All heavy atoms as an XYZ file, in Angstrom:
967
protein
N      18.337    -22.736    -21.732
C      17.069    -22.131    -21.357
C      16.432    -21.578    -22.629
O      17.040    -20.834    -23.369
C      17.300    -21.015    -20.343
C      16.029    -20.363    -19.891
S      16.240    -18.976    -18.755
C      17.098    -19.699    -17.398
N      15.203    -21.958    -22.864
C      14.506    -21.495    -24.066
C      13.982    -20.075    -23.870
O      13.937    -19.552    -22.762
C      13.358    -22.440    -24.413
O      12.357    -22.343    -23.439
N      13.581    -19.472    -24.969
C      13.071    -18.104    -24.931
C      11.779    -18.032    -24.123
O      11.571    -17.103    -23.342
C      12.854    -17.575    -26.366
C      12.195    -16.209    -26.338
C      14.160    -17.522    -27.121
N      10.916    -19.034    -24.279
C       9.646    -19.014    -23.544
C       9.868    -19.145    -22.036
O       9.166    -18.520    -21.246
C       8.718    -20.125    -24.046
O       9.299    -21.393    -23.797
N      10.861    -19.947    -21.649
C      11.166    -20.087    -20.227
C      11.722    -18.781    -19.666
O      11.341    -18.342    -18.578
C      12.188    -21.222    -20.001
O      11.673    -22.414    -20.576
C      12.442    -21.438    -18.528
N      12.608    -18.147    -20.423
C      13.173    -16.871    -19.980
C      12.087    -15.803    -19.890
O      12.049    -15.023    -18.937
C      14.274    -16.433    -20.936
N      11.186    -15.777    -20.859
C      10.082    -14.819    -20.842
C       9.191    -15.050    -19.634
O       8.775    -14.101    -18.960
C       9.259    -14.927    -22.134
O      10.123    -14.749    -23.246
C       8.152    -13.909    -22.171
N       8.907    -16.331    -19.370
C       8.070    -16.675    -18.212
C       8.734    -16.218    -16.913
O       8.081    -15.646    -16.038
C       7.829    -18.184    -18.182
C       7.092    -18.646    -16.951
C       5.716    -18.474    -16.829
C       7.776    -19.248    -15.897
C       5.039    -18.883    -15.691
C       7.114    -19.667    -14.762
C       5.742    -19.485    -14.661
O       5.089    -19.894    -13.538
N      10.041    -16.467    -16.781
C      10.741    -16.086    -15.553
C      10.784    -14.564    -15.368
O      10.624    -14.068    -14.253
C      12.160    -16.663    -15.558
C      12.251    -18.188    -15.460
C      13.698    -18.645    -15.601
C      11.654    -18.680    -14.155
N      10.969    -13.840    -16.454
C      10.975    -12.375    -16.370
C       9.597    -11.869    -15.968
O       9.465    -10.971    -15.131
C      11.435    -11.765    -17.711
C      11.173    -10.286    -17.755
C      12.899    -12.052    -17.951
N       8.560    -12.456    -16.559
C       7.193    -12.030    -16.227
C       6.870    -12.319    -14.768
O       6.277    -11.493    -14.075
C       6.205    -12.739    -17.151
C       4.786    -12.283    -16.984
C       3.888    -12.932    -17.998
N       2.511    -12.498    -17.853
C       1.512    -13.007    -18.533
N       1.729    -13.946    -19.430
N       0.290    -12.585    -18.331
N       7.274    -13.500    -14.290
C       7.008    -13.858    -12.886
C       7.759    -12.936    -11.927
O       7.235    -12.541    -10.890
C       7.408    -15.315    -12.623
C       6.482    -16.332    -13.243
C       5.156    -16.372    -12.582
N       5.327    -16.880    -11.224
C       4.461    -16.774    -10.265
N       3.312    -16.179    -10.482
N       4.691    -17.264     -9.077
N       8.987    -12.573    -12.283
C       9.761    -11.662    -11.433
C       9.084    -10.289    -11.374
O       9.005     -9.673    -10.304
C      11.190    -11.534    -11.953
N       8.585     -9.823    -12.502
C       7.884     -8.541    -12.529
C       6.599     -8.611    -11.712
O       6.252     -7.665    -10.998
C       7.575     -8.137    -13.965
N       5.898     -9.731    -11.787
C       4.668     -9.891    -11.009
C       4.974     -9.912     -9.515
O       4.258     -9.290     -8.720
C       3.950    -11.179    -11.409
C       3.300    -11.113    -12.757
C       2.739    -12.448    -13.195
O       3.154    -13.502    -12.712
N       1.802    -12.407    -14.128
N       6.024    -10.608     -9.126
C       6.393    -10.654     -7.709
C       6.729     -9.264     -7.195
O       6.374     -8.901     -6.073
C       7.577    -11.598     -7.499
C       7.196    -13.051     -7.620
C       8.388    -13.953     -7.420
C       7.992    -15.400     -7.610
N       9.126    -16.319     -7.394
N       7.413     -8.479     -8.011
C       7.752     -7.118     -7.611
C       6.503     -6.259     -7.477
O       6.369     -5.472     -6.528
C       8.711     -6.508     -8.640
C       9.190     -5.136     -8.285
C      10.098     -5.093     -7.080
O      10.570     -6.152     -6.614
O      10.337     -3.986     -6.574
N       5.565     -6.389     -8.408
C       4.321     -5.619     -8.327
C       3.520     -6.002     -7.085
O       2.932     -5.144     -6.431
C       3.478     -5.836     -9.584
C       3.998     -5.081    -10.787
C       3.161     -5.316    -12.007
N       1.816     -4.794    -11.837
C       0.788     -5.134    -12.615
N       0.950     -5.991    -13.603
N      -0.401     -4.613    -12.400
N       3.483     -7.286     -6.766
C       2.763     -7.743     -5.568
C       3.440     -7.204     -4.312
O       2.774     -6.726     -3.389
C       2.683     -9.286     -5.529
C       2.205     -9.772     -4.175
C       1.775     -9.790     -6.623
N       4.768     -7.237     -4.281
C       5.499     -6.727     -3.129
C       5.220     -5.240     -2.936
O       4.951     -4.789     -1.817
C       7.001     -6.956     -3.317
C       7.822     -6.577     -2.096
C       9.311     -6.649     -2.383
N       9.723     -5.681     -3.382
C       9.918     -4.384     -3.136
N       9.711     -3.905     -1.934
N      10.309     -3.564     -4.097
N       5.252     -4.473     -4.009
C       4.990     -3.041     -3.925
C       3.559     -2.779     -3.481
O       3.307     -1.912     -2.631
C       5.302     -2.362     -5.274
C       6.812     -2.358     -5.519
C       4.748     -0.947     -5.320
C       7.207     -1.937     -6.920
N       2.609     -3.513     -4.046
C       1.206     -3.351     -3.667
C       1.008     -3.670     -2.190
O       0.310     -2.934     -1.475
C       0.312     -4.234     -4.532
C      -1.175     -4.209     -4.214
C      -1.740     -2.816     -4.439
C      -1.910     -5.226     -5.079
N       1.617     -4.754     -1.712
C       1.474     -5.125     -0.303
C       2.055     -4.052      0.614
O       1.435     -3.665      1.600
C       2.149     -6.472     -0.041
C       2.098     -6.877      1.406
C       0.894     -7.275      1.983
C       3.218     -6.829      2.213
C       0.825     -7.622      3.322
C       3.169     -7.177      3.540
C       1.968     -7.577      4.094
O       1.913     -7.917      5.416
N       3.236     -3.560      0.292
C       3.856     -2.534      1.138
C       3.036     -1.258      1.163
O       2.859     -0.635      2.205
C       5.271     -2.242      0.655
C       6.250     -3.336      1.035
C       7.630     -2.913      0.689
N       7.920     -1.637      1.323
C       9.004     -1.367      2.010
N       9.912     -2.280      2.150
N       9.183     -0.185      2.539
N       2.552     -0.833     -0.003
C       1.728      0.383     -0.056
C       0.446      0.200      0.742
O       0.024      1.101      1.484
C       1.414      0.732     -1.509
C       2.591      1.338     -2.231
C       2.381      1.544     -3.710
N       1.098      2.100     -4.056
C       0.534      1.990     -5.250
N       1.143      1.333     -6.213
N      -0.632      2.525     -5.495
N      -0.187     -0.961      0.600
C      -1.432     -1.220      1.332
C      -1.173     -1.294      2.831
O      -1.969     -0.788      3.638
C      -2.066     -2.515      0.840
N      -0.062     -1.891      3.223
C       0.260     -1.995      4.644
C       0.531     -0.616      5.244
O       0.045     -0.296      6.334
C       1.472     -2.905      4.834
C       1.797     -3.319      6.258
C       0.645     -4.121      6.857
C       3.070     -4.132      6.282
N       1.274      0.220      4.533
C       1.527      1.576      5.025
C       0.245      2.389      5.068
O       0.054      3.209      5.968
C       2.564      2.268      4.137
C       3.953      1.720      4.341
C       4.944      2.424      3.454
C       6.327      1.850      3.656
N       7.331      2.524      2.838
N      -0.639      2.181      4.103
C      -1.899      2.911      4.110
C      -2.820      2.417      5.225
O      -3.596      3.195      5.770
C      -2.594      2.781      2.755
C      -3.689      3.813      2.602
O      -3.368      5.014      2.671
O      -4.855      3.416      2.427
N      -2.719      1.155      5.573
C      -3.491      0.628      6.701
C      -3.114      1.358      7.981
O      -3.969      1.640      8.820
C      -3.233     -0.885      6.861
O      -3.610     -1.531      5.652
C      -4.021     -1.472      7.999
N      -1.852      1.704      8.112
C      -1.402      2.449      9.283
C      -2.012      3.848      9.316
O      -2.248      4.405     10.391
C       0.120      2.535      9.291
C       0.790      3.047     10.550
C       0.373      2.239     11.762
C       2.293      3.014     10.385
N      -2.327      4.424      8.153
C      -2.988      5.727      8.120
C      -4.420      5.643      8.644
O      -4.922      6.602      9.225
C      -3.014      6.285      6.699
C      -1.654      6.710      6.224
O      -0.834      7.158      7.001
N      -1.406      6.559      4.940
N      -5.085      4.536      8.419
C      -6.480      4.387      8.841
C      -6.611      3.998     10.302
O      -7.627      4.283     10.940
C      -7.194      3.337      7.985
C      -7.494      3.816      6.610
C      -6.809      3.503      5.477
C      -8.548      4.687      6.201
N      -7.364      4.134      4.394
C      -8.443      4.863      4.811
C      -9.559      5.343      6.867
C      -9.316      5.660      4.081
C     -10.438      6.140      6.151
C     -10.309      6.287      4.774
N      -5.614      3.324     10.856
C      -5.703      2.836     12.232
C      -5.305      3.939     13.208
O      -4.254      4.559     13.076
C      -4.792      1.629     12.417
N      -6.150      4.165     14.195
C      -5.877      5.199     15.183
C      -4.902      4.687     16.234
O      -4.012      5.392     16.667
C      -7.194      5.656     15.856
C      -6.919      6.710     16.893
C      -8.169      6.154     14.815
N      -5.046      3.441     16.626
C      -4.195      2.845     17.649
C      -3.442      1.663     17.049
O      -3.901      1.024     16.103
C      -5.022      2.370     18.840
C      -5.783      3.482     19.498
N      -5.175      4.462     20.241
C      -7.106      3.774     19.500
C      -6.081      5.307     20.682
N      -7.268      4.916     20.242
N      -2.308      1.359     17.623
C      -1.448      0.307     17.101
C      -2.114     -1.058     17.158
O      -1.963     -1.859     16.251
C      -0.140      0.306     17.886
C       0.947     -0.516     17.302
C       1.305     -0.109     15.909
N       2.255      0.965     15.868
C       3.027      1.207     14.828
N       2.985      0.446     13.773
N       3.839      2.216     14.823
N      -2.887     -1.342     18.207
C      -3.536     -2.654     18.295
C      -4.585     -2.819     17.186
O      -4.826     -3.933     16.721
C      -4.139     -2.885     19.686
C      -5.310     -2.016     20.005
N      -5.160     -0.727     20.482
C      -6.643     -2.236     19.908
C      -6.359     -0.197     20.670
N      -7.269     -1.090     20.333
N      -5.189     -1.734     16.742
C      -6.114     -1.821     15.607
C      -5.347     -2.062     14.315
O      -5.798     -2.804     13.438
C      -6.935     -0.538     15.493
C      -7.822     -0.198     16.684
C      -8.449      1.169     16.493
C      -8.873     -1.267     16.859
N      -4.189     -1.458     14.201
C      -3.358     -1.662     13.017
C      -2.934     -3.123     12.901
O      -2.935     -3.689     11.815
C      -2.120     -0.761     13.059
C      -1.057     -1.165     12.084
C      -1.227     -0.937     10.727
C       0.096     -1.780     12.511
C      -0.256     -1.315      9.822
C       1.072     -2.157     11.620
C       0.896     -1.920     10.266
N      -2.569     -3.737     14.022
C      -2.129     -5.130     13.982
C      -3.236     -6.050     13.465
O      -2.975     -6.967     12.687
C      -1.657     -5.598     15.355
C      -0.362     -4.964     15.807
C      -0.157     -4.639     17.132
C       0.654     -4.679     14.900
C       1.031     -4.061     17.555
C       1.842     -4.096     15.310
C       2.023     -3.791     16.633
O       3.189     -3.215     17.045
N      -4.452     -5.809     13.882
C      -5.576     -6.616     13.404
C      -5.786     -6.422     11.899
O      -5.954     -7.389     11.152
C      -6.849     -6.248     14.159
C      -6.830     -6.612     15.627
C      -8.032     -6.051     16.365
O      -8.974     -5.560     15.704
O      -8.026     -6.108     17.607
N      -5.754     -5.164     11.458
C      -5.938     -4.881     10.039
C      -4.779     -5.427      9.209
O      -4.978     -5.922      8.095
C      -6.072     -3.377      9.804
C      -7.339     -2.809     10.403
O      -8.259     -3.588     10.711
O      -7.404     -1.570     10.573
N      -3.579     -5.357      9.740
C      -2.416     -5.885      9.027
C      -2.505     -7.397      8.888
O      -2.139     -7.953      7.845
C      -1.136     -5.491      9.756
N      -3.010     -8.075      9.926
C      -3.187     -9.524      9.834
C      -4.221     -9.883      8.768
O      -4.036    -10.842      8.007
C      -3.619    -10.099     11.182
C      -2.483    -10.135     12.179
O      -1.310    -10.080     11.760
O      -2.776    -10.222     13.397
N      -5.309     -9.132      8.702
C      -6.323     -9.383      7.673
C      -5.768     -9.135      6.270
O      -6.034     -9.906      5.341
C      -7.550     -8.510      7.916
C      -8.367     -8.813      9.161
C      -9.453     -7.764      9.355
C      -8.974    -10.200      9.056
N      -4.993     -8.085      6.123
C      -4.385     -7.791      4.831
C      -3.431     -8.906      4.421
O      -3.449     -9.370      3.272
C      -3.642     -6.455      4.890
C      -2.923     -6.025      3.621
C      -3.923     -5.728      2.512
C      -2.054     -4.822      3.887
N      -2.603     -9.346      5.343
C      -1.662    -10.432      5.051
C      -2.404    -11.704      4.666
O      -2.002    -12.414      3.742
C      -0.765    -10.680      6.263
C       0.283    -11.732      6.057
C       1.244    -11.313      5.001
N       2.220    -12.348      4.737
C       3.430    -12.114      4.307
N       3.823    -10.874      4.082
N       4.260    -13.093      4.090
N      -3.493    -11.989      5.348
C      -4.278    -13.189      5.032
C      -4.865    -13.104      3.625
O      -4.917    -14.113      2.909
C      -5.388    -13.371      6.058
N      -5.292    -11.904      3.211
C      -5.829    -11.741      1.854
C      -4.759    -12.009      0.801
O      -5.042    -12.593     -0.241
C      -6.399    -10.344      1.676
C      -7.666    -10.125      2.477
C      -8.247     -8.767      2.273
N      -8.702     -8.618      0.896
C      -9.090     -7.470      0.363
N      -9.073     -6.376      1.091
N      -9.494     -7.413     -0.873
N      -3.537    -11.585      1.077
C      -2.454    -11.854      0.133
C      -2.055    -13.331      0.159
O      -1.748    -13.914     -0.872
C      -1.233    -10.974      0.446
C      -1.297     -9.625     -0.206
C      -2.036     -8.606      0.361
C      -0.622     -9.378     -1.381
C      -2.104     -7.363     -0.225
C      -0.684     -8.131     -1.989
C      -1.429     -7.126     -1.412
N      -2.059    -13.924      1.344
C      -1.654    -15.332      1.473
C      -2.641    -16.302      0.813
O      -2.239    -17.372      0.378
C      -1.498    -15.701      2.951
C      -0.319    -15.053      3.632
C       1.017    -15.652      3.230
O       1.061    -16.829      2.829
O       2.020    -14.916      3.307
N      -3.935    -15.945      0.751
C      -4.906    -16.864      0.155
C      -4.633    -17.096     -1.322
O      -4.962    -18.163     -1.851
C      -6.349    -16.331      0.308
O      -6.435    -15.045     -0.280
C      -6.762    -16.288      1.760
N      -4.024    -16.130     -1.995
C      -3.757    -16.257     -3.431
C      -2.289    -16.545     -3.718
O      -1.835    -16.372     -4.849
C      -4.179    -14.970     -4.145
C      -5.644    -14.703     -3.972
O      -6.468    -15.579     -4.169
N      -5.985    -13.489     -3.565
N      -1.583    -16.998     -2.731
C      -0.153    -17.236     -2.844
C       0.188    -18.349     -3.846
O       1.226    -18.300     -4.501
C       0.378    -17.601     -1.461
C       1.842    -17.835     -1.365
C       2.198    -18.120      0.078
C       3.643    -18.443      0.243
N       3.969    -18.718      1.647
N      -0.679    -19.328     -3.988
C      -0.365    -20.506     -4.793
C      -0.952    -20.461     -6.205
O      -0.929    -21.473     -6.895
C      -0.831    -21.764     -4.065
C      -0.236    -21.880     -2.691
N       1.106    -22.120     -2.486
C      -0.778    -21.748     -1.469
C       1.355    -22.153     -1.192
N       0.225    -21.935     -0.545
N      -1.437    -19.321     -6.644
C      -1.949    -19.197     -8.005
C      -0.767    -19.199     -8.960
O       0.222    -18.497     -8.744
C      -2.777    -17.894     -8.169
C      -3.233    -17.728     -9.596
C      -3.957    -17.908     -7.218
N      -0.843    -19.993    -10.039
C       0.284    -20.164    -10.948
C       0.054    -19.568    -12.337
O       1.015    -19.305    -13.053
C       0.611    -21.654    -11.106
C       1.161    -22.280     -9.850
C       2.540    -21.745     -9.486
O       3.324    -21.416    -10.400
O       2.819    -21.639     -8.280
N      -1.186    -19.365    -12.742
C      -1.470    -18.868    -14.085
C      -1.081    -17.389    -14.195
O      -1.623    -16.552    -13.465
C      -2.956    -19.049    -14.409
C      -3.300    -18.573    -15.799
O      -2.503    -18.813    -16.724
O      -4.352    -17.933    -15.960
N      -0.161    -17.034    -15.097
C       0.302    -15.639    -15.197
C      -0.807    -14.641    -15.544
O      -0.813    -13.523    -15.030
C       1.355    -15.678    -16.298
C       1.797    -17.086    -16.365
C       0.614    -17.903    -15.970
N      -1.743    -15.036    -16.396
C      -2.835    -14.125    -16.751
C      -3.748    -13.869    -15.554
O      -4.198    -12.737    -15.336
C      -3.639    -14.687    -17.925
C      -2.802    -14.758    -19.197
O      -1.901    -13.902    -19.360
O      -3.048    -15.655    -20.016
N      -4.020    -14.890    -14.789
C      -4.837    -14.739    -13.586
C      -4.123    -13.846    -12.571
O      -4.745    -12.980    -11.947
C      -5.129    -16.114    -12.951
O      -5.740    -16.956    -13.931
C      -6.032    -15.986    -11.752
N      -2.820    -14.030    -12.446
C      -2.044    -13.214    -11.509
C      -2.073    -11.749    -11.939
O      -2.279    -10.858    -11.102
C      -0.598    -13.735    -11.410
C      -0.589    -15.132    -10.786
C       0.264    -12.782    -10.599
C       0.754    -15.826    -10.842
N      -1.899    -11.492    -13.237
C      -1.959    -10.108    -13.731
C      -3.318     -9.476    -13.439
O      -3.397     -8.315    -13.028
C      -1.679    -10.058    -15.234
C      -0.203    -10.196    -15.555
O       0.630     -9.885    -14.682
O       0.114    -10.618    -16.685
N      -4.384    -10.248    -13.661
C      -5.730     -9.740    -13.402
C      -5.926     -9.454    -11.909
O      -6.494     -8.422    -11.533
C      -6.781    -10.735    -13.903
C      -8.198    -10.152    -13.891
C      -9.258    -11.168    -14.244
N      -9.535    -11.993    -13.063
C      -9.218    -13.273    -12.926
N      -8.633    -13.929    -13.893
N      -9.504    -13.931    -11.825
N      -5.434    -10.344    -11.055
C      -5.583    -10.159     -9.616
C      -4.779     -8.951     -9.133
O      -5.247     -8.197     -8.269
C      -5.143    -11.428     -8.879
C      -6.083    -12.595     -9.104
S      -5.438    -14.155     -8.505
C      -5.442    -13.853     -6.769
N      -3.595     -8.741     -9.687
C      -2.790     -7.576     -9.311
C      -3.500     -6.297     -9.731
O      -3.578     -5.331     -8.966
C      -1.385     -7.659     -9.937
C      -0.588     -8.799     -9.310
C      -0.636     -6.343     -9.752
C       0.726     -9.090    -10.008
N      -4.041     -6.284    -10.950
C      -4.766     -5.098    -11.428
C      -5.983     -4.815    -10.550
O      -6.249     -3.660    -10.191
C      -5.177     -5.284    -12.879
N      -6.725     -5.870    -10.181
C      -7.879     -5.690     -9.288
C      -7.442     -5.161     -7.922
O      -8.104     -4.300     -7.341
C      -8.629     -7.013     -9.115
C      -9.330     -7.463    -10.382
O      -9.489     -6.628    -11.302
O      -9.704     -8.653    -10.459
N      -6.331     -5.681     -7.413
C      -5.825     -5.216     -6.130
C      -5.394     -3.760     -6.176
O      -5.636     -2.999     -5.237
N      -4.765     -3.343     -7.272
C      -4.357     -1.942     -7.401
C      -5.565     -1.018     -7.505
O      -5.569      0.073     -6.927
C      -3.443     -1.776     -8.611
C      -2.063     -2.388     -8.384
C      -1.214     -2.426     -9.631
O      -1.756     -2.245    -10.746
O      -0.001     -2.645     -9.490
N      -6.599     -1.466     -8.222
C      -7.824     -0.661     -8.308
C      -8.468     -0.532     -6.930
O      -8.894      0.562     -6.528
C      -8.802     -1.276     -9.331
C     -10.184     -0.677     -9.200
C      -8.272     -1.104    -10.742
N      -8.532     -1.630     -6.210
C      -9.122     -1.604     -4.880
C      -8.285     -0.750     -3.919
O      -8.832     -0.002     -3.106
C      -9.253     -3.024     -4.335
C     -10.083     -3.106     -3.090
C     -10.377     -4.536     -2.702
O      -9.813     -5.478     -3.247
N     -11.257     -4.700     -1.738
N      -6.965     -0.825     -4.033
C      -6.104      0.011     -3.186
C      -6.352      1.487     -3.478
O      -6.488      2.292     -2.554
C      -4.632     -0.330     -3.422
C      -3.708      0.692     -2.813
C      -3.517      0.744     -1.442
C      -3.047      1.625     -3.599
C      -2.697      1.698     -0.866
C      -2.233      2.580     -3.034
C      -2.048      2.607     -1.676
O      -1.250      3.566     -1.123
N      -6.419      1.853     -4.742
C      -6.642      3.263     -5.095
C      -8.023      3.746     -4.666
O      -8.198      4.922     -4.334
C      -6.445      3.479     -6.590
C      -4.982      3.393     -6.975
O      -4.107      3.760     -6.212
N      -4.719      2.880     -8.159
N      -8.983      2.831     -4.649
C     -10.340      3.190     -4.220
C     -10.377      3.483     -2.717
O     -11.054      4.415     -2.277
C     -11.303      2.065     -4.552
C     -12.719      2.316     -4.113
C     -13.610      1.129     -4.449
C     -15.011      1.337     -3.926
N     -15.838      0.152     -4.131
N      -9.649      2.712     -1.921
C      -9.720      2.825     -0.464
C      -8.521      3.548      0.143
O      -8.354      3.558      1.361
C      -9.839      1.438      0.168
C     -11.139      0.807     -0.157
C     -11.354     -0.201     -1.044
C     -12.414      1.148      0.379
N     -12.692     -0.507     -1.088
C     -13.369      0.304     -0.225
C     -12.852      2.085      1.311
C     -14.710      0.378      0.070
C     -14.198      2.140      1.601
C     -15.105      1.297      0.988
N      -7.684      4.168     -0.683
C      -6.516      4.882     -0.170
C      -6.947      6.040      0.723
O      -7.944      6.698      0.458
C      -5.689      5.388     -1.348
C      -4.306      5.785     -0.952
C      -3.446      5.960     -2.146
N      -3.997      7.022     -2.979
C      -3.531      7.334     -4.161
N      -2.547      6.661     -4.682
N      -4.077      8.321     -4.846
N      -6.193      6.297      1.766
C      -6.529      7.346      2.729
C      -6.416      8.719      2.063
O      -5.422      9.011      1.398
C      -5.603      7.270      3.938
C      -6.118      8.000      5.123
N      -6.023      9.363      5.253
C      -6.751      7.560      6.241
C      -6.554      9.731      6.399
N      -7.007      8.650      7.016
N      -7.427      9.604      2.245
C      -7.390     10.910      1.590
C      -6.366     11.877      2.198
O      -5.918     12.805      1.526
C      -8.807     11.448      1.786
C      -9.320     10.727      2.978
C      -8.680      9.375      2.967
N      -5.998     11.669      3.450
C      -5.045     12.553      4.116
C      -4.008     11.696      4.836
O      -4.058     11.544      6.061
C      -5.783     13.460      5.102
C      -4.883     14.518      5.703
O      -3.860     14.849      5.075
O      -5.211     15.010      6.796
N      -3.057     11.117      4.099
C      -2.113     10.190      4.727
C      -1.167     10.903      5.689
O      -0.913     12.104      5.569
C      -1.344      9.605      3.549
C      -1.440     10.631      2.491
C      -2.779     11.296      2.679
N      -0.663     10.137      6.642
C       0.291     10.668      7.612
C       1.641     10.848      6.934
O       2.119      9.960      6.233
C       0.433      9.717      8.799
C       1.477     10.178      9.794
C       1.207     11.232     10.649
C       2.718      9.580      9.849
C       2.153     11.672     11.556
C       3.670     10.011     10.749
C       3.388     11.056     11.592
O       4.333     11.499     12.481
N       2.245     11.993      7.147
C       3.580     12.275      6.626
C       4.453     12.603      7.823
O       4.091     13.457      8.646
C       3.549     13.462      5.646
C       2.619     13.166      4.485
C       4.950     13.773      5.144
C       2.367     14.346      3.566
N       5.592     11.939      7.922
C       6.473     12.223      9.046
C       6.864     13.697      8.999
O       7.027     14.268      7.920
C       7.721     11.316      9.051
C       7.354      9.886      9.344
C       8.471     11.408      7.753
N       6.988     14.356     10.149
C       7.166     15.810     10.179
C       8.363     16.336      9.395
O       8.296     17.399      8.802
C       7.320     16.117     11.665
C       6.622     15.011     12.361
C       6.823     13.804     11.501
N       9.463     15.609      9.354
C      10.671     16.134      8.716
C      10.747     15.804      7.226
O      11.656     16.248      6.541
C      11.913     15.612      9.421
C      11.896     14.139      9.568
C      12.343     13.219      8.668
C      11.390     13.391     10.668
N      12.138     11.950      9.135
C      11.556     12.034     10.370
C      10.806     13.743     11.876
C      11.161     11.030     11.230
C      10.422     12.728     12.724
C      10.593     11.414     12.411
N       9.778     15.061      6.692
C       9.767     14.726      5.270
C       9.107     15.847      4.470
O       8.361     16.659      5.024
C       9.014     13.413      5.062
N       9.362     15.915      3.165
C       8.675     16.925      2.349
C       7.165     16.799      2.490
O       6.601     15.722      2.343
C       9.128     16.603      0.926
C      10.441     15.925      1.099
C      10.332     15.150      2.388
N       6.511     17.896      2.818
C       5.078     17.891      3.068
C       4.736     17.754      4.541
O       3.584     17.932      4.932
N       5.726     17.447      5.377
C       5.508     17.315      6.813
C       5.470     18.669      7.499
O       5.846     19.699      6.936
N       5.035     18.677      8.746
C       4.840     19.942      9.466
C       6.142     20.632      9.851
O       6.163     21.839     10.054
C       4.009     19.686     10.720
O       4.695     18.780     11.566
N       7.245     19.898      9.947
C       8.514     20.506     10.328
C       9.467     20.674      9.141
O      10.598     21.118      9.325
C       9.217     19.657     11.387
C       8.536     19.675     12.724
C       9.355     18.905     13.735
C       8.694     18.923     15.089
N       9.462     18.163     16.073
N       9.025     20.314      7.958
C       9.917     20.397      6.803
C      10.264     21.850      6.521
O       9.391     22.691      6.391
C       9.266     19.747      5.584
C      10.170     19.636      4.401
C      11.254     18.789      4.439
C       9.956     20.396      3.274
C      12.108     18.674      3.352
C      10.799     20.285      2.183
C      11.872     19.426      2.225
N      11.514     22.138      6.458
C      12.090     23.481      6.265
C      11.569     24.484      7.290
O      11.327     25.635      6.970
C      11.846     24.032      4.838
O      10.449     24.236      4.629
C      12.417     23.143      3.787
N      11.387     24.031      8.514
C      10.944     24.943      9.568
C      12.010     25.996      9.846
O      11.714     27.150     10.103
C      10.637     24.176     10.845
C      10.217     25.113     11.974
C       9.752     24.375     13.162
N       8.409     23.885     12.919
C       7.732     23.163     13.795
N       8.269     22.847     14.937
N       6.525     22.749     13.533
N      13.262     25.604      9.831
C      14.358     26.536     10.039
C      15.056     26.751      8.697
O      16.021     26.062      8.379
C      15.346     25.992     11.076
C      14.692     25.821     12.426
O      13.926     26.675     12.852
N      14.987     24.717     13.083
N      14.601     27.714      7.924
C      15.188     27.909      6.607
C      16.616     28.438      6.703
O      17.046     28.935      7.742
C      14.264     28.938      5.953
C      13.647     29.660      7.081
C      13.544     28.666      8.201
N      17.326     28.352      5.602
C      18.700     28.848      5.554
C      18.699     30.361      5.757
O      17.743     31.040      5.386
C      19.316     28.481      4.215
N      19.764     30.902      6.343
C      19.820     32.355      6.535
C      19.856     33.084      5.193
O      20.330     32.536      4.205
C      21.111     32.576      7.322
C      21.859     31.308      7.270
C      20.914     30.234      6.894
N      19.379     34.316      5.163
C      19.366     35.060      3.902
C      20.783     35.364      3.413
O      21.752     35.278      4.164
C      18.600     36.331      4.231
C      18.475     36.381      5.699
C      18.767     35.038      6.246
N      20.883     35.739      2.156
C      22.170     36.083      1.550
C      22.816     37.226      2.310
O      22.156     38.160      2.739
C      21.966     36.497      0.092
C      21.623     35.351     -0.833
C      22.794     34.403     -1.031
O      23.943     34.863     -1.084
O      22.535     33.193     -1.143
N      24.122     37.151      2.463
C      24.861     38.226      3.120
C      25.076     38.001      4.597
O      25.894     38.672      5.206
N      24.361     37.078      5.209
C      24.538     36.791      6.631
C      25.385     35.531      6.736
O      25.074     34.510      6.153
C      23.189     36.602      7.345
C      22.410     37.903      7.330
C      23.420     36.104      8.759
C      21.069     37.823      8.001
N      26.463     35.658      7.486
C      27.389     34.546      7.612
C      27.422     34.089      9.065
O      27.488     34.919      9.984
C      28.785     34.978      7.171
C      29.798     33.878      7.230
C      31.169     34.359      6.759
O      31.236     35.376      6.058
O      32.152     33.714      7.123
N      27.385     32.820      9.285
C      27.467     32.264     10.630
C      28.878     31.717     10.802
O      29.331     30.890     10.014
C      26.428     31.152     10.848
C      25.022     31.720     10.665
C      26.591     30.535     12.222
C      23.929     30.681     10.722
N      29.580     32.208     11.820
C      30.956     31.783     12.072
C      30.965     30.998     13.371
O      30.508     31.478     14.406
C      31.907     33.001     12.158
C      33.323     32.541     12.453
C      31.843     33.811     10.887
N      31.492     29.793     13.302
C      31.582     28.946     14.484
C      33.047     28.858     14.903
O      33.799     28.022     14.403
C      31.043     27.548     14.183
C      29.592     27.524     13.810
C      29.191     27.344     12.490
C      28.618     27.666     14.781
C      27.855     27.314     12.148
C      27.280     27.641     14.453
C      26.901     27.467     13.143
O      25.578     27.425     12.813
N      33.475     29.754     15.803
C      34.872     29.714     16.274
C      35.017     28.848     17.519
O      36.097     28.386     17.817
C      35.366     31.133     16.590
C      35.664     31.890     15.329
O      35.872     31.307     14.286
N      35.668     33.209     15.415
N      33.963     28.697     18.274
C      33.956     27.876     19.476
C      35.079     28.252     20.442
O      35.880     27.418     20.858
C      34.035     26.392     19.119
C      32.888     25.928     18.283
C      33.083     25.562     16.953
C      31.612     25.871     18.800
C      32.022     25.129     16.179
C      30.545     25.460     18.029
C      30.753     25.096     16.724
O      29.709     24.674     15.954
N      35.207     29.545     20.775
C      36.179     29.991     21.767
C      37.557     30.236     21.213
O      38.487     30.481     21.975
N      37.749     30.156     19.928
C      39.065     30.387     19.341
C      39.132     31.735     18.642
O      39.777     31.881     17.619
C      39.374     29.266     18.360
C      39.644     27.951     19.073
C      39.878     26.847     18.087
N      38.610     26.090     18.115
C      38.177     25.303     17.166
N      38.850     25.143     16.085
N      37.058     24.657     17.289
N      38.449     32.729     19.170
C      38.466     34.056     18.570
C      39.848     34.656     18.699
O      40.587     34.382     19.654
C      37.439     34.992     19.237
C      35.994     34.556     19.075
C      35.558     33.595     20.161
O      36.301     33.356     21.134
O      34.467     33.035     20.018
N      40.204     35.479     17.752
C      41.484     36.177     17.820
C      41.402     37.270     18.865
O      40.478     38.088     18.875
C      41.849     36.798     16.459
C      42.151     35.732     15.426
O      42.469     34.593     15.837
O      42.063     36.031     14.219
N      42.322     37.315     19.775
C      42.383     38.340     20.818
C      43.507     39.314     20.466
O      44.616     39.209     20.981
C      42.611     37.728     22.197
C      41.435     36.901     22.639
O      40.305     37.229     22.270
N      41.671     35.863     23.416
N      43.267     40.210     19.581
C      44.296     41.186     19.192
C      44.264     42.391     20.076
O      43.392     42.896     20.585
C      44.105     41.633     17.736
C      44.389     40.497     16.773
O      45.330     39.744     17.040
O      43.656     40.385     15.792
C-alpha cells in the first residue's frame, strides 16, 4: 500500500466519521423541533434523503466542503432550547435528591437491629 493510498483511506475514514456525527446531531436536533412523533418521522425522512442524495460523491475536497457547509447549516438552525432528559446534567431532576449533609449517617439494618 502506497503512502498516497493510506493517506486517502485515512482521510475518507475521517470524513465518514464527521458525516456520521453530523447526521446523528442533526437527527437528534430534529427531535427537539418536532412536537409530535409523526412530525419527527417526516422531518427525519427528509433529513435522511438530503444525506442520501450526496452519498455517491467521491472527490475528497468536495466532500470536505459539503461537510463544512452542512455543519454551518446545522449550527445556524440548531434548536435554542434543546430537550434534556430529566436525569441528565442540566435536566429538571438532576441532583433533585442531594446527598445528606456531613455528620448524618444513614444505617440500613433492615430488621437486624441489636436487641440488647
